[in-house]
N, C-alpha and C positions, 0 to 999 in steps of 0.2 A: 184239545190242543192247549198245552200249558202257556201261561202268560209269559212272553219273552222278557218283559220288564219287571224285575222283582220289586221296584218301587211303586208299581201300580197295583192297587188292591181293590177287591170287591167291597171292602168295608167302607161304609159311609158314616163319617162322624156326625154326631147329633149335637145340635146347638142347645145349650142349657143356660138358664138364668142363674147367675151366682147369687148366693145369699148375702145379706148385709154384712155379716162378719168378714167374709172373704173379700168383699169389695173394700171395706175399710182397711184391711191388712194390705191389700194391693196399693191403696192410696197412701198408706203409711210409708211404703217403700219409696214414694216420690217426695212426700212432704217431710218425713223424719228420717234423715239419713244416718244421724248419730245423735248423741245426747245434746250437742250444741244446737242442732236443729230444733229440738223440742224446747230448749230454753229460749231460742229466738221467737218461736211462735207464741209462747206463753207471755214473754215480756212485751211483745208487740200488742197482745190482747190487753195487757194491763195499761199500756200507754193509750190505746184507743178508748179505754174506759175512763180516761181522765185522771189517772193516778199521778200524784206528785211525789210519792215515795214508794219504791219497789225494793223488796229484799228477796234475793235468790239464794236458797240453800241447796247444796249438792253434797252427795256422798259417793265415794268410789268413782270419781269422774263422771257422775251423773247416771251411772248404770243402775244403782240401787235406790237413789233418791234424787228427785228434783222437786223443790217446793218454791213456788213463787207467791209472795204475799204482797198485796197492793192495797192502797186506800182509795181505789176508784169508786165508780157509781154502784157497783155490785149488781146482783140479779135477784129477782123475786123467786120464791119457791116454785111457782108454776113454770118459770122460764128455764129451770135447770135441766129437765129432760130434753127440752128443745135445743139447748146448747150442745147436747151430745148427739143430736141428729145430724145426718150427713147433709151438707149444703144448706144448713140453717145458719143465718147470720143476721146481726143487727146493723151491719155496716152499710149495706146497699139494699135496694128493693128489687134489683134485677132488671130495671128498665133501661139503665145506661151503664154499660160496663167500662166506659171510658172516663166517666166523671167520678173518679174515686179519690177520696180525701183521707182515707185511713190506711193503716198498715195492712190489716187483714180485710178480706172480703169474700174468700172462697168458701168458708164454712167447712173446712176439711180437717183442721188441725186437731181439735178436741176429739172428734169421733175416731180419728186415726190413732191418736195416743191411747184412747181407751181400748182400741182393738188389739194393741200389741203390748200393753202394760196394765198396771193396776192404778187407775186414775180416781182421785177423790176431789170433788169441788165443793168448797164451803163458801157461801156468799150471803151477804146481807145488803139489801138496797134500803135507801132512806124510807122510813115509814113502814117497813116490812119486817117480818121475823126472819132470823137467820135460818138457813137450811143447808143440808148437805146431800150429795148424791155420789154413789160409787159405781164404777164400771170396771170389770176385770175380764180381760181377754174378749171384749165385745159383749159381755153379759151385764146388763144394767140392773141395779137394785133400786128399790123404791126410794123416793125422797124422804128424808128424816129431819126432824128439828135438830138444830145445832146451836152452839154458843159462839157468837162472833160480834164484835162491836160494830164494824163497818168494813166495807171493801170485799175482797175476794182472796181466798187461799186455794191454790191449785197444787195438789200434791200428786206426783207421779212416781210410783215405786216399781222396781223390777222391770225396767224398760226392755222390751223385746223378749219377755219371758214366754209370750205366746208364739213367738217365731224364733226359736232358739238358734236356727241357722244364722240369723243376723248377728248374734252375739259373737260368733266366730270371726266376724270381720271388724269387731271393735278393736281399737288400739289400747295401749296401756292406760291405766287410770290417770297417770300424769299427763299423757298426751291428750286424753279426752278433756281433762280439766283445763288444760291450756287452750284447747279449742273453744271451750265455753267462755273462758276469760276474754279471748279475742272477740267473740260474738257480743258479749256484754259491753266491751269497750266501744265497739262500733255503734251500738245502740245508745250508749251514754253520750257519744259525740253528737248523735242526731238529736238528742233531747237534753240540752243544757239545763233546762228548768226543772228537770226531774231528778230527784236524789235516788241513786242506785247503789246497792250494796250486794256484793257476792261473797258468800261464806262457804267454807269447806267444813262439813259436819261429820266426816268419817270418824273422827276421834271423840265424838260426843260433846257434851257441854254446850257452851255458847258458840262453839265453832271458831275456826280461824278465818279472819277476813282476808280474802284474796284480792279484792278490789273494792274501793269505796269512792264515790263521787257525790259530794253534797250539791244541793240545788244551787245554781248560779243565778245572780241577779245582775241588773244593768241592761244596757242596750244590746243589740244583736252581736256586735263584734266584741264587746267587753265580756259578755257571758260566754260566747263561743271561745274566745281566747283563753279565758280562765279554765273552761272545761278541757280544751285541748292541752293546756299546760298540765292538768292533772292526769290526763290519759297518756299523752305522748311525752311528757316531761317539759320542763321549762326551757331546755335547750332548743326545742323545736320552735316554740313561740318567739324566743329571742332571736332566732335566725330565720324567721319566716316573714314573708311579705303579705300584706293585707290585699286581698283580691275583691273587687266589687265592680261588676260590669253587666250590662244588659244588651240584648240584641233580639229583635223580633219576638218579643213576648217571653224570652228566657232571661233569667237573672242568674249570674254566677257570682258566688261570694265564698269566702273562706280564707285559708292561709296556704301559701306555697313557699317552700324553703329555698334559700339561696343555693346556687349550684355547688358551692363549696361545702354545703351541708347535705351531701348525697349519701346513698347507701349502696352496699354491694349487692343487694337484691331488692326486688319491688315489694318490700314488706311494710313500708311506711307510706302507702298510697291508699287513701280513703276517699271514696266517691259516694255521693248521696244525691238522689233525685227525689224532690219533694219530701225530703226528710227520710227517705228510705235508703238504707245501705245497699249498694248494688256492686256487682262485679261485672262490668260491661267492657267488652273488648274494644269497642269504638271509643269509649271515654278514656280508657287507659292508653290507647294508641294516641289520642290527642294530647294527653299529658306528656307522653314520651316525645311527641313531635315538638311540643313547646320548648323542651330542654334539649332538642336535637343538636343544637350548635354549641352547647355549653358543657356537655358531659361526654366522656368516652363511652364506648359500648358496654363496658363492664360496670358502669355506675348507673344508679337509678335515682330519680328525684323523690323527694318526700313532700307530701301535700295532703291537705284535707279540704276538699272542694264540694260545694253544695250547689245544685242547680234547682231553682224553683221556677215553675211554669204552671200554666193552666193545665189541669189534669187531662183535658182533651187533646193536648199536644203530645202526650206520651202514653204508650200502652204498657201497663205493668202486668197484664194478664197473659204473659208469654211463657211462664215457667211456674210449676206448682209451688216452688219455694220462693217465688217472687224476687229472685236475686238478679234477674235480667230485665231490661226494659227495652222498648223500641220507640224511638222518636219519630214523629211524623216527618220531620225534616232533619235527618242526622247531620247534614252538612252545616246547618246553623249552629247546632250544639258543639260540633267539633271546632268550627271556626271561632266560636266564642271563647272556648278554652284556650286555644292556641294564641289568639290575638291578645286576650286579657293577660295571660301569663307573660308573654313576650313584652308587652307594654310595661308590666310591673318590674320585670327584670331589667329593662332599659332604664327605668326611673331609679332603680337601686344604684346605678352608676358603678363606682369602683368598690362598693361595699362587699366585704367578705365575712364569712361566718365567724362568730366568736369562738367556736370550738377549735379553730386553727390556733389562736393565741393560747387557748387552754392546753392544747397538746404541746405547744412549744414550752410553756411553763412547766408542764409535767416532765419534759425531757431534761429540764435544767434542775439537777439535784445537787444542791450545794453540799460540800463536804462537811460532815458533822464533826464538831469539836467537843472536847470534854467540858470546857468551861463555858458557862453562860455569859453572854455579852450583854451588858445593859447600856442602852444608848442615852446620851445626854440630850437635852433640848436641842433642836435644830438651830444652828447659828443663822444670823441674818444673811441675806444675799450678798451684801457688801463684804462681810467677813468671809463668806465662802469663796468669793472671787479672789480676795487677797490671799487666802490659804492655798487655793488651787494654783495661783500664779507662782507662789513660792515653792510649791511641792512638785510641780509638773516637770518631768525630765524633758530634755531636748527632743523635738520630733525626729531629728536626724537619727537618733538612736533606735527609733521604732520603724524606720522606713522599710526594714526588711519584712515586717509583719503586716503592714498596711499598704494597700494599693494607692490610696489617695486620701486627702483630707481637705475639707472645705472649711476655711476660717473666716468667720464674720468679724468685722471691725469691732473692737471693744469700745463701748461708749466712753467718751472722754479722751481717748488716745488720738483720734483724728477729728477734731472739732469741725462741725459743719459750717460752711460759709453762710453769711447772712442772706445772700441771694440764692442759696441752694434750696430747692423745694423740699418740703418735709417728706419723710419716707412714707410709703404706702403701707398696707396691711402687712404686719410682720409675717414672714413665711411660716414661722412656727405655729401660727394660729390657723393655718390652712389644714384641711383634713389629713393630708399626708406629710405635712411639716416641711422642714428645710433640711436639705442634704448636709450631712456632717462628715461623711467619709465613705470610702469604698473598701471592702475587705475581700480578700481572696479573688480579686478581679471579677466578682460576680454579684456581690451583695451590697446594696446601697443602704447605709445607715442614715436615717432621717430623724430629726428631733421634732416632736409635736408639743403642743402646749401642756399636755399631761402625760407624756410618755415618749416612746420611740417606735419607729416603723422600720422593719427590715424588708427590703424589696429585692426580689429575684429579677435582676435587670433583663436577662434574656427572656424569661417567661412574660414579663410585663410588656416589653417592646414587641414581642411576638403577637400578643393580643392586639396591641395598638395597630400594628401593620395589617393584621388580619381584618380588623374592623374597617380600616381604610380601603382595603381591596374589595370587601363586600359592598361598601358604600359606592365605590366606583362602578362595580358590576351592576348594582341596582339602577344606577343613573344611566349607564350606557348600554345596558343589556348584555346578553351572553352572545359572543361571536360564534357563528356556526360555520363549519367547513362542509362544502358540498362533496359528496362522494362521486368519484369519476364514474363508477359503475354502482348504481343503487343495489343494496343488499336485500334480497328477497327472503322473508321469514315465513314459513308455513305454520299456521296455527289452527286450533280448533275454531269452529264458528263462534262459540261463546267467548273464547279468549280474544278473538279478533274484534268482536263487538265491544268488549270491555276496554280494550286498548284504544280503539278509535274514539271512545267517549272522552278520553283524557288527552287526545292528540293536541288540542289547543294549548293545554298546560305544558305539555312536553315541548311544543314548539317555542314557547317563551324561554325554555332552558336550552335551546339550540338543538333539540332532537326533533327532526321533521320526519313524520311517517305518513304514508298514503295507502289507501286500499289498492290491492294489486290483483283483484279478481278472486272470486271464491272466498276462502278464509285466509288468504295470504296478505301480508303487508310489505310495502317497500320502504326501506330506510334510506332517505335521500340526503339528509344532513345530520351531522353529529356535532356536539360542542367542540369548538376548536381547542379549548384549553386541555381537553382530555387526550389529544393526540390520536394515535391509532387505537381503536377500540373494537372489541368483538361485539358487533351490533346485535347479533342473534342472542348472545348470552345476556346482554343488557336488557333486551326486550323480555326475555323470560324471567329475569330477576324482577322487572317492573310488574309483570303479571302476577308473580308470587306475592308481592306486597299488596297489589290490588285485591287479590283474593283474601288475604289475611286481614288487612286493615281498612280496605275501602279506598285507599289512595296510596301513591308511591312517592317516596323521597329518594329513590335510588340515584337518579340523574343529579339532583341537587346535592346529594351527599357526596358523590364523586367530584363534582365541581368544587364544593367547599373543602373537600380533602386536599385538592390540588392547591387551592388558595391558602390553606393552612400550611401546606408544605412550602409554598413560596414565601409565606410570612416567616416561617421558621428560618429559612436560609437568608432572608433579607433583614432580619432583626439583629440587634446588638448581640454579639456573641459572648459567651462566657469566656473570661480571660482577657477581655479588653478593658484597659484603664480608661475611665471617663473623667472629664473635667467637671468641676463643680457646677458650671452653668449647664452642662449636658445632663447631669443628674437631676438638677432642679427642673429643667425643661421636661424630663421624662415624668417626674412626679406631677407637674401641672397638667400634662397631657392625660395622665391616668385619671386625674380628678374630673376631667372634662369628657372622658370617653366611657360610654356604657359598657358594662360587662368586663371592665378591666380588672375586677377583683379576682378573676380566675383566668388561667391560660386556655388555649384551645382544647385542652384535654380535661378541663374541669379542676385542675390543681390550683391552689391559691398562688397569686402573684406577690403577695406581701403578707407579713405578719405584724400585727400591732400589739405592743405590750404597754400596759399602763404603768405609770411610775410607781403607783402603790403596789402593784404586783412585783415589780422589780425589787422594790425595797423589802418586800416580804421575803424574797429569796435570800437576802442578806441579813435577815433578822432585824430590820430597821423599823418594822411596823409596830 
């Protein structure tokens, strides 16, 4: 009788032990995805060896050459063959896989690279002779004497020549070189005390330097700030806030940029755990949550944050490439990031990024004239005042172009009485200065001690009202409205359990849910400020966020969106003429209110221009 199921066969597969070469090639598929992965592993080995200077040479995007030279401790000749053995490492003894203090510890990188490429290691330890060893496609050659002063040189040629199918998945040389540069920059940020140079050798000679960072000195934040300035640019450090906070054995430090210094994609977010660059969904979600109330959905914060903790509090052995970590208590790490960043942003007050004024100056292009104008020495203040008074036209002639003007009494014109108290701090010396006028019924012009400030009155007042509404909601709680008929939502058992775990948090936001037998939940109350809502759709959105990020901000986001809308409609409208005291009151309130440097959507509320920059526009510098 023929077998009715063609998928069932009498053939019984035989279990075989793979040889060492096949095992290493399989491991290479996990550890070495592309040339950038090989560079990462080799540079981390150099750092673990105590190197203070590392030079990386690449050719053709790392496909034909990757050479890493370091001045670390080196290896003795008898250790070279062991370095190419699978799961052989000097980083750990295998007794405790949680107490890891180095980048590497798995002992897979070098044998994997030797299995898929042509690998040569030349090394010299203190008091030992230099030696070299080669392995090509998994075939190891004997150790030979070599010439090397100190340290180690690892040269990898023809990556993936033993697995040509992998070469078909490589991108262009330019793309691979860019990926290598990004990897090197992340490692450079993690080790400010190590000098790192990346060179492109495709054209021969000394090569073209793609990246260079000299060793930084000073304390933790000075060295880190200088290194971040080299890697990310001075604009980042000038517009970033210093972060330093601790909680339950975890320390968070680094720099986080102001909301107005945001990006269109999450390309400027760098996270490190115990000095190891990681790409962790939980940590990036915490970073996004910290800026949740200051940026629109299409903008992303910029930050370089480092978490240091006891190695036993975090597991780094969850991915062959060691790019993911798992905290023993992820809630502590997440809460530390959110609270520390929000505290720093609140302390920044009304501060906005300097790139805003830079963009403004860039937009102001004075008309070029043929003749060069040479400025005489600047006259004295008294002479300038007399000249301005004689030359100024009547303000009535300009009333069609200006919405309003604030005039301060000229010293000497209205003498102060003997019994009149002395004036307090001049408003010009305050951060946002003194209002001098309003143009186009929307922009307040204020004079500071060393420049001027242009304020978007609607955006600024919108933020002030929004912060006031949030403060009132935090003090009084979120009002909930009871549903006449509770809405029953059927869920899976896992979703039901996940949702009920956060029911107390949802209740504080006005969303009350209760178990309703089986895997169903009953929605009994919803936030009153939201009006009529589709409770079932909201519950499913919350579950999607819980599955993706571990917590949900859906309800809070909807409530704050309503508050933002209320603030927008309740703030000073564009087109309204404001009196001088109103403009100055707005400036003083901005100075006293956190986050007033950006509106509810992350756009700047004011632009500050220094007098020296303005003079440069007119050729007076």
